[in-house]
Backbone as JSON, one array per atom type, in Angstrom:
{
  "sequence": "MIDQRSASMRVPLPDDEVARVGAIRTPQRTVVLGVWWPVLDLSSEELGALVERLAGQVTVPDPAIPGIDPAT",
  "N": [[-14.72, -7.14, 15.31], [-12.52, -5.47, 14.82], [-12.1, -4.35, 17.35], [-11.49, -6.68, 18.79], [-9.09, -7.48, 17.59], [-7.47, -5.28, 18.17], [-7.42, -5.48, 20.95], [-6.0, -7.85, 21.26], [-3.46, -7.06, 20.62], [-2.7, -5.31, 22.53], [-0.62, -3.69, 24.84], [0.41, -3.91, 28.29], [-1.05, -1.35, 30.14], [-1.6, 1.43, 32.35], [-4.85, 1.85, 33.83], [-5.99, 4.43, 33.44], [-4.62, 5.33, 31.22], [-5.37, 3.46, 29.29], [-8.07, 4.17, 29.1], [-7.78, 6.79, 28.11], [-6.53, 6.38, 25.58], [-8.48, 4.77, 24.41], [-10.52, 6.63, 24.17], [-9.65, 8.36, 22.17], [-9.13, 6.75, 20.02], [-10.09, 5.82, 16.84], [-10.94, 3.6, 14.9], [-11.54, 2.98, 11.49], [-13.84, 1.25, 9.6], [-13.72, 0.94, 6.77], [-11.06, 1.54, 6.24], [-9.64, -0.4, 7.7], [-10.65, -2.79, 6.56], [-9.85, -2.31, 3.97], [-7.1, -2.56, 4.13], [-6.86, -5.23, 4.88], [-8.13, -6.64, 2.84], [-6.93, -8.4, 0.85], [-6.26, -10.74, 2.29], [-8.73, -11.51, 3.21], [-10.34, -11.82, 0.93], [-9.01, -12.97, -1.34], [-8.08, -16.0, -3.05], [-6.07, -18.72, -1.77], [-4.05, -19.23, -3.59], [-4.03, -16.9, -5.16], [-3.38, -15.04, -3.19], [-0.85, -15.96, -2.42], [0.54, -15.48, -4.81], [0.37, -12.69, -4.89], [1.85, -12.0, -2.58], [4.37, -13.01, -3.31], [4.89, -11.35, -5.53], [4.9, -8.79, -4.33], [6.9, -9.1, -2.36], [9.06, -9.52, -3.98], [9.65, -6.98, -4.78], [10.96, -5.76, -2.76], [13.79, -4.06, -1.88], [15.64, -3.48, 0.03], [18.39, -4.45, 2.15], [17.88, -5.88, 4.61], [14.8, -6.27, 5.46], [12.67, -4.69, 7.81], [10.27, -5.99, 9.97], [8.02, -4.85, 11.85], [6.4, -5.57, 14.96], [4.69, -7.44, 17.49], [6.86, -8.59, 20.0], [7.85, -11.84, 19.81], [9.08, -13.17, 21.86], [8.05, -12.35, 24.21]],
  "CA": [[-13.47, -7.7, 14.86], [-11.46, -4.48, 15.02], [-11.83, -4.26, 18.79], [-10.82, -7.92, 19.21], [-7.71, -7.44, 17.1], [-6.75, -4.28, 18.96], [-7.22, -6.02, 22.3], [-4.97, -8.88, 21.23], [-2.15, -6.43, 20.44], [-2.54, -4.3, 23.57], [0.41, -3.86, 25.85], [-0.1, -3.5, 29.61], [-1.05, 0.08, 30.41], [-2.45, 1.82, 33.47], [-6.25, 1.99, 33.44], [-6.29, 5.76, 32.93], [-4.05, 5.43, 29.86], [-6.27, 2.67, 28.44], [-9.26, 5.0, 28.88], [-7.41, 7.92, 27.24], [-6.32, 5.89, 24.22], [-9.79, 4.34, 23.91], [-11.34, 7.8, 23.84], [-9.18, 9.02, 20.94], [-8.98, 5.74, 18.98], [-11.25, 5.79, 15.96], [-10.71, 2.76, 13.73], [-12.57, 3.1, 10.46], [-14.07, -0.04, 8.98], [-13.25, 0.92, 5.39], [-9.6, 1.53, 6.24], [-9.2, -1.71, 8.17], [-10.96, -3.8, 5.54], [-9.04, -2.02, 2.8], [-5.77, -3.11, 4.37], [-6.94, -6.69, 5.02], [-8.93, -7.27, 1.8], [-6.33, -9.56, 0.18], [-6.35, -11.93, 3.15], [-10.13, -11.89, 3.36], [-11.05, -12.07, -0.33], [-8.28, -13.71, -2.36], [-7.83, -17.42, -2.81], [-4.71, -18.91, -1.27], [-3.14, -19.12, -4.73], [-3.93, -15.48, -5.51], [-2.67, -14.37, -2.1], [0.55, -16.35, -2.55], [1.11, -14.76, -5.95], [0.5, -11.29, -4.48], [2.98, -11.91, -1.65], [5.59, -13.18, -4.1], [5.09, -10.16, -6.34], [5.27, -7.67, -3.47], [8.19, -9.4, -1.73], [10.09, -9.37, -5.0], [9.94, -5.56, -4.96], [11.72, -5.27, -1.61], [15.17, -3.9, -2.32], [16.54, -3.21, 1.16], [19.09, -5.7, 2.5], [17.21, -6.59, 5.69], [13.56, -5.56, 5.76], [12.18, -4.74, 9.2], [8.86, -6.31, 10.08], [7.7, -4.55, 13.25], [5.24, -6.24, 15.53], [4.84, -7.86, 18.87], [8.02, -9.42, 20.23], [7.37, -13.2, 20.11], [9.74, -13.67, 23.06], [7.36, -11.88, 25.43]],
  "C": [[-12.3, -6.74, 15.1], [-11.09, -4.4, 16.49], [-11.12, -5.5, 19.3], [-9.36, -7.9, 18.8], [-6.9, -6.43, 17.9], [-6.46, -4.8, 20.36], [-6.12, -7.06, 22.32], [-3.57, -8.3, 21.09], [-1.84, -5.42, 21.54], [-1.43, -4.66, 24.53], [-0.15, -3.42, 27.19], [0.05, -2.0, 29.82], [-1.88, 0.34, 31.67], [-3.88, 2.07, 32.97], [-6.57, 3.36, 32.87], [-5.74, 5.96, 31.52], [-4.88, 4.62, 28.87], [-7.51, 3.49, 28.11], [-8.94, 6.16, 27.93], [-7.25, 7.48, 25.8], [-7.65, 5.44, 23.61], [-10.66, 5.5, 23.48], [-10.91, 8.46, 22.53], [-9.03, 8.05, 19.76], [-10.25, 5.68, 18.14], [-10.97, 4.92, 14.72], [-11.88, 2.89, 12.74], [-12.65, 1.79, 9.68], [-13.5, -0.09, 7.55], [-11.73, 0.87, 5.31], [-9.08, 0.15, 6.63], [-9.46, -2.78, 7.11], [-10.17, -3.56, 4.26], [-7.64, -2.6, 2.93], [-5.8, -4.64, 4.33], [-7.65, -7.37, 3.86], [-8.23, -8.45, 1.11], [-6.47, -10.85, 1.0], [-7.78, -12.43, 3.22], [-10.77, -12.36, 2.06], [-10.33, -12.93, -1.36], [-8.2, -15.19, -2.02], [-6.4, -17.57, -2.31], [-3.68, -18.8, -2.4], [-2.93, -17.66, -5.12], [-3.14, -14.71, -4.44], [-1.17, -14.7, -2.16], [1.24, -15.61, -3.68], [1.31, -13.28, -5.61], [1.69, -11.12, -3.55], [4.29, -12.05, -2.4], [5.91, -11.93, -4.91], [5.55, -8.99, -5.48], [6.63, -7.9, -2.82], [9.33, -9.24, -2.72], [10.48, -7.92, -5.24], [10.75, -4.98, -3.8], [13.19, -5.23, -2.0], [16.13, -3.54, -1.19], [17.19, -4.51, 1.59], [18.39, -6.53, 3.57], [15.92, -5.87, 6.03], [13.16, -5.74, 7.22], [10.7, -5.04, 9.16], [8.47, -6.07, 11.54], [6.45, -5.28, 13.7], [5.5, -6.59, 16.97], [6.04, -8.79, 18.98], [7.55, -10.82, 20.62], [8.01, -13.79, 21.37], [9.03, -13.26, 24.34], [6.06, -12.6, 25.63]]
}
C-alpha cells in the first residue's frame, strides 16, 4: 500500500534519480498507519467530527494545503 501510494504521487524523474531516491526511502509502516488511522478506523461520523474539530482550530487567514497540482 505504501509503495502504491508513493508511486501515485511520483513526479517524472530521470531513472538514476528514481533509483537514488528509492535507495534512501524508508517508509515505516507504524508511521504511515499512525498518520492514516483516522481514515482507516473511524466511522464517517467520527471522522467528520474530527475534521470539524481540527478545522475549527485553524487560525491562519488562508491555510495552505500542499499537494499535487490538480491542473497537471
